[in-house]
C-alpha positions in Angstrom: 146.0 97.1 33.5 147.1 96.4 30.2 147.6 99.5 27.9 144.5 100.4 26.1 146.1 101.5 22.7 143.9 100.5 22.0 127.8 117.0 16.0 119.1 138.6 7.0 119.7 140.0 4.7 123.2 140.6 3.2 122.5 144.2 2.2 125.2 147.1 2.6 125.8 147.6 5.9 126.6 150.8 7.9 129.7 150.8 9.6 129.8 153.2 13.1 133.3 153.3 14.1 134.6 149.6 13.5 137.3 148.6 15.9 140.1 146.8 14.8 139.8 142.6 15.9 142.4 140.1 16.1 142.5 137.6 13.3 141.1 134.1 14.0 143.2 131.9 16.0 145.8 129.8 13.2 144.8 126.1 13.0 146.6 124.6 15.7 147.5 120.9 15.6 147.4 120.4 19.3 149.6 117.3 21.3 148.3 114.8 22.5 147.7 114.7 26.5 146.4 113.0 29.7 144.2 113.9 32.3 141.7 111.2 32.2 143.5 109.3 34.4 143.6 106.1 32.8 146.2 104.5 29.8 148.0 105.8 26.9 147.8 105.1 23.1 150.4 107.2 21.3 148.8 110.4 20.4 145.9 110.7 23.0 144.4 109.0 26.1 141.5 106.8 25.5 137.9 106.8 26.7 134.9 105.1 25.3 132.5 107.5 26.5 128.4 107.0 26.9 125.4 108.2 24.9 121.8 110.3 25.2 122.5 109.9 28.8 124.3 112.0 30.9 126.6 110.7 33.7 126.1 114.2 35.6 127.0 114.8 39.3 126.7 118.4 38.7 129.6 119.5 39.9 132.1 117.3 38.1 129.3 117.8 35.5 130.7 115.5 33.2 128.3 114.6 30.4 128.9 111.5 28.7 126.6 112.4 25.4 125.8 110.5 22.5 127.3 107.9 20.6 129.2 108.0 17.3 129.6 106.4 13.8 130.6 102.9 13.6 131.6 102.1 10.0 133.1 99.2 8.2 136.6 98.7 9.6 138.0 100.6 6.6 138.2 104.9 6.0 135.3 105.9 5.2 135.4 107.5 1.4 135.7 111.1 1.0 133.7 112.9 -1.4 135.3 114.7 -4.3 135.2 118.6 -4.8 136.8 121.6 -3.3 135.3 120.9 0.3 137.2 117.7 0.3 140.3 119.6 0.8 141.4 121.0 4.0 143.0 124.3 3.1 140.3 124.7 1.1 137.9 124.7 4.3 139.9 126.7 6.4 140.0 129.2 4.1 136.0 129.7 3.8 135.9 129.3 7.7 138.3 132.2 8.0 136.4 134.4 5.1 133.5 133.7 7.7 135.1 134.8 10.6 136.4 138.2 9.1 133.0 138.9 7.8 131.5 138.8 10.6 134.5 140.7 12.3 134.4 143.2 8.9 130.7 143.7 9.3 128.3 143.1 13.0 126.7 145.9 14.1 128.4 145.8 17.5 132.3 145.1 16.8 132.7 145.8 20.5 130.3 143.7 21.6 132.0 140.4 19.8 132.9 137.9 22.3 136.5 136.3 20.6 136.6 133.3 22.9 132.9 132.6 22.2 133.5 132.9 18.3 136.4 130.8 18.1 134.5 128.4 20.7 131.6 128.0 18.7 133.5 127.6 15.4 135.2 124.7 17.0 132.0 123.4 18.6 130.6 123.6 14.7 133.5 121.5 13.5 133.4 118.7 16.3 129.5 118.7 15.6 129.9 118.2 12.0 131.8 115.4 12.0 128.7 113.7 12.6 130.2 111.2 15.3 127.2 112.9 17.1 128.4 114.3 20.5 130.9 111.8 21.0 133.4 113.4 19.2 133.3 117.1 21.0 134.7 120.2 22.2 135.0 121.1 25.8 136.0 124.2 27.4 138.5 124.0 29.8 136.1 124.3 33.0 134.6 121.2 31.3 137.4 119.4 30.7 138.3 119.8 34.5 135.2 118.6 35.5 135.2 115.4 33.1 138.7 114.5 34.7 137.4 114.9 38.2 134.1 112.5 37.6 136.3 110.0 36.0 138.2 110.2 39.0 135.2 109.1 41.1 135.4 112.1 43.6 133.1 114.9 43.0 132.0 118.2 44.7 128.0 118.6 43.4 124.5 116.9 44.2 124.9 113.8 43.3 122.4 112.2 40.0 122.6 110.9 36.9 120.8 112.5 34.0 119.6 112.2 30.6 117.6 114.4 28.4 114.1 112.5 27.7 112.3 111.9 24.1 110.2 115.3 25.0 113.8 116.6 25.5 113.1 117.3 29.4 116.1 116.9 31.4 115.0 113.7 33.6 116.7 112.3 36.8 118.0 108.3 35.9 120.1 107.7 39.0 120.0 109.3 42.7 123.1 108.0 44.4 122.5 107.2 48.3 124.7 109.3 50.5 124.5 112.5 47.9 123.0 115.6 48.6 120.3 115.1 46.2 119.4 111.9 47.9 119.0 113.9 51.2 117.0 116.5 49.6 114.1 113.4 48.4 115.0 113.9 44.5 114.0 111.0 42.5 114.4 109.0 39.8 112.2 110.4 37.0 112.0 113.5 38.0 112.8 116.5 35.6 114.7 119.6 36.3 112.5 122.1 34.7 114.6 125.1 36.0 117.9 126.2 37.5 117.6 129.1 40.1 114.1 130.2 38.7 115.9 130.3 34.8 114.0 127.4 32.9 116.1 124.7 31.2 113.5 124.3 28.2 115.5 124.4 25.0 119.0 123.8 26.4 120.6 121.0 25.9 122.3 118.4 29.1 125.4 120.6 28.7 123.8 123.9 29.2 121.6 122.6 32.4 125.1 121.0 33.9 126.8 123.8 33.5 124.3 125.7 35.8 123.8 123.4 38.1 127.3 122.5 39.1 129.2 125.0 41.2 131.5 125.5 44.0 131.6 123.5 47.4 129.3 124.9 49.8 127.2 126.8 47.9 123.2 126.4 47.1 121.6 125.7 43.9 117.6 125.6 43.7 116.3 123.3 41.2 112.8 123.7 40.0 111.0 120.0 40.2 108.5 118.1 37.9 107.4 114.9 39.0 104.0 112.9 37.9 101.4 113.8 40.0 102.1 116.6 41.9 102.8 120.3 41.2 106.2 121.6 40.1 107.9 122.2 43.1 111.5 124.3 44.2 114.3 122.4 46.2 117.5 124.0 48.1 120.5 122.0 47.7 124.1 122.5 48.8 126.9 121.2 46.7 129.4 119.3 48.4 131.8 116.9 48.3 131.8 113.0 48.1 133.2 109.8 46.7 130.6 107.7 45.0 131.7 104.0 45.3 131.9 102.6 41.9 131.0 99.3 43.0 127.8 97.8 45.1 127.0 94.6 45.9 124.9 92.4 47.9 123.7 88.7 48.0 120.4 88.3 46.1 117.9 87.0 49.6 116.6 83.3 49.1 119.6 82.4 46.6 123.5 82.0 46.4 123.5 84.9 44.3 125.2 88.0 44.0 124.1 91.3 42.5 126.9 93.6 41.8 126.3 97.0 40.3 128.9 99.3 38.3 127.8 102.9 37.9 130.6 103.9 35.1 133.7 102.8 33.9 136.0 105.5 36.3 139.5 105.1 37.5 139.7 101.9 39.4 136.8 100.2 38.6 138.5 97.1 37.8 140.2 96.9 41.4 136.9 97.4 43.0 135.1 94.8 41.0 137.7 92.1 41.9 137.4 93.1 45.8 133.6 92.9 45.3 133.9 89.2 43.5 136.4 88.2 46.4 134.2 89.5 49.0 130.8 87.4 47.1 133.0 84.3 47.0 133.8 84.7 50.3 130.0 84.8 51.3 129.1 81.4 49.5 128.4 83.3 45.9 127.7 80.8 43.2 126.6 83.5 40.3 126.6 86.9 39.5 123.9 88.8 38.3 126.1 92.1 36.8 124.2 95.4 36.6 125.3 97.6 34.0 121.9 99.5 33.8 122.1 103.2 32.7 126.1 102.9 33.3 127.5 105.6 30.5 130.9 104.0 30.1 134.3 105.8 30.8 138.0 104.5 30.8 138.2 101.6 28.0 141.4 100.4 30.0 139.1 99.8 32.3 136.0 98.2 30.4 139.0 95.6 28.8 139.9 95.1 32.9 136.3 94.4 34.1 135.3 91.9 31.2 138.7 90.2 31.7 136.9 89.1 35.2 134.1 87.3 33.5 135.7 86.2 30.1 139.2 84.0 30.7 140.5 83.9 27.0 140.5 86.0 23.7 139.5 89.5 23.0 137.4 92.2 24.6 136.8 93.9 21.4 138.1 94.7 18.2 139.5 97.9 17.0 140.0 99.7 14.0 142.2 103.0 13.3 141.6 105.3 10.4 143.4 103.4 8.4 141.4 100.7 8.8 144.7 98.7 10.7 142.8 96.2 13.3 143.8 95.5 16.6 142.2 93.9 19.1 141.9 94.4 22.7 143.2 91.5 24.5 141.5 89.8 27.6 143.5 89.8 30.5 144.9 87.1 32.5 143.8 86.3 36.2 140.3 86.6 35.9 138.4 85.8 39.0 134.9 84.9 37.7 135.6 83.2 34.7 134.4 79.9 34.5 130.9 80.6 37.1 127.3 81.8 36.0 127.2 85.4 35.0 124.5 87.1 33.3 124.1 91.0 32.4 121.8 93.4 33.1 121.6 96.2 30.3 119.0 99.0 29.3 118.6 101.6 26.2 121.2 103.8 28.6 124.0 101.5 28.7 126.5 102.6 26.5 130.1 102.8 25.5 132.5 101.0 27.9 129.4 99.3 29.0 128.3 97.8 25.7 132.3 96.5 25.5 131.9 94.4 28.4 128.3 93.2 27.6 129.0 91.9 24.3 132.5 90.5 25.5 130.7 88.4 28.0 127.6 87.5 25.2 129.9 86.8 22.3 132.4 84.5 24.4 129.2 82.4 25.4 130.1 83.5 29.4 126.2 85.0 30.2 123.3 86.4 28.7 122.2 89.7 28.7 118.6 90.4 30.1 116.7 93.6 29.8 117.0 96.0 26.6 118.5 96.8 23.8 121.5 98.6 24.8 122.0 102.4 23.4 124.7 101.7 20.4 128.3 103.5 20.4 131.1 103.0 18.3 133.9 105.0 18.4 137.1 105.2 21.2 138.0 108.8 22.1 141.5 110.5 22.2 141.5 113.7 24.5 143.4 116.3 22.6 144.4 119.5 24.5 144.0 123.3 23.3 146.5 125.8 24.6 143.8 127.7 26.4 143.4 124.2 28.5 140.0 123.6 25.8 140.4 120.2 24.7 138.9 118.0 22.1 137.7 114.5 22.2 137.7 113.1 18.6 136.9 109.1 17.8 140.0 107.9 17.1 138.9 104.3 16.4 136.0 102.6 15.8 135.3 99.1 17.8 133.4 96.0 17.0 132.1 93.7 19.8 134.4 90.4 20.2 132.2 88.6 17.8 132.9 91.4 15.3 129.0 92.8 15.2 128.5 96.4 14.7 126.3 98.0 17.4 126.2 101.5 16.2 122.6 102.8 16.2 121.3 99.6 16.7 122.7 98.4 20.1 123.2 95.0 21.9 120.1 92.7 21.6 119.3 91.1 25.0 119.3 87.9 25.0 116.0 87.8 27.1 113.9 90.8 26.8 112.2 92.3 29.7 111.3 96.1 30.1 110.5 97.9 33.0 107.2 99.4 33.9 107.2 103.3 33.4 107.0 103.7 37.5 109.2 100.3 38.0 112.4 101.2 39.7 115.4 99.3 39.3 116.3 97.6 42.8 119.6 98.9 43.7 122.0 96.7 45.9 121.8 99.0 48.7 118.0 98.2 48.8 118.2 94.3 48.2 120.5 94.2 51.1 117.6 95.2 53.3 115.0 92.9 51.4 113.3 89.7 52.0 113.3 87.1 49.2 109.2 87.8 49.3 109.7 91.2 48.5 112.2 90.7 46.0 109.3 88.3 44.3 107.1 91.2 44.4 109.1 93.7 43.3 108.8 95.7 39.8 112.0 95.2 39.2 111.5 92.6 36.4 114.4 92.5 34.5 116.7 91.6 38.2 113.8 89.1 38.6 114.3 87.6 35.5 118.3 87.4 35.6 117.7 85.7 39.2 115.5 83.0 37.6 117.5 82.4 34.8 120.6 81.8 37.4 118.6 79.6 39.6 116.4 77.6 37.0 113.5 78.9 37.6 113.6 77.8 41.5 
């Protein structure tokens, strides 16, 4: 791998037996740390994480939230006034902290750690890098490490918060407890162990679903056309293959799907491409639908399998200095046809790769507009094991296109019907050409037609 350097009444209160409280923790300038398993930049480990979609193994419980602000490749202007001063800002935070400590009616009930965590979360949310720049507890940071290692203890689903704020299953991974329990794409998780998920964030639901290996969790599931029902699932450890692939029936094409840019994604892709070549593949449908991103060095490695030269994406640090991510040599599919499948939950590293393939002229994107992610994250651990993910770079596509809030437009726009199921390689492997032609996966069918010229 190359070096990825790349959101009462203020009247007099009666004080009853006020308790001494600790002052707010002193501001800490955390030392950058690793732990995500990828390469480093000076100062932080770099990730590109996802969007509204949350990859939730419900054990690793990693949530990849909304993407961040992608501005022009120059530092944003800072408004004048007291709030522009970090010292003044911290003074106000300290004032608020002490006001709570001195006046809250139940001083013994104040949880100092929760207050600290709430303050840090508020800081990261107020940055405006909508969920990308964020705070993780020590447990959440450990879960994030686990998720991007490719090994999980959990149930094995990918979820998101839909437009109605429902926690919705996007993918059920084959061979996992969730698969064996009969969960399906489109199911809503309405309660966890009898407690409703209404009003919860994805993070909050995830934290209640994940848990120790061997223990059970009861999910109340909403499914269109049937009454709500409960499913009891036992969490267990499983390895999730990053890559799956199959030959497209009736063609010399290979469909290769990458689920996320975890450690080893590039190696797994190289192996799949080699096997596809041995089977006589002359074109690749590269499925990045609902891929939430991951390590940016894996994105560079993956893109380099398809793009032979130049850069993968453009990066700008906080000073506006540009440092582009260059294509790695030795790609295995740099001169043969490729089409990328994408949808609205294709994000971050997946958008970097899609943009590199599109902008280099190596292939077209089929499907829907991608999510639109703008920052590369650095992880900074705090003293108690919790950590902050901070957008340390802004990125643009290889061709200099900004995608923040807009996403990448597909070359061939194809939307799936509301109840259509995307075909995964595991299913495609057992299909006939006639079954594929009659399937509801219009995006895959369009990609195959594009590569075969309609034949």
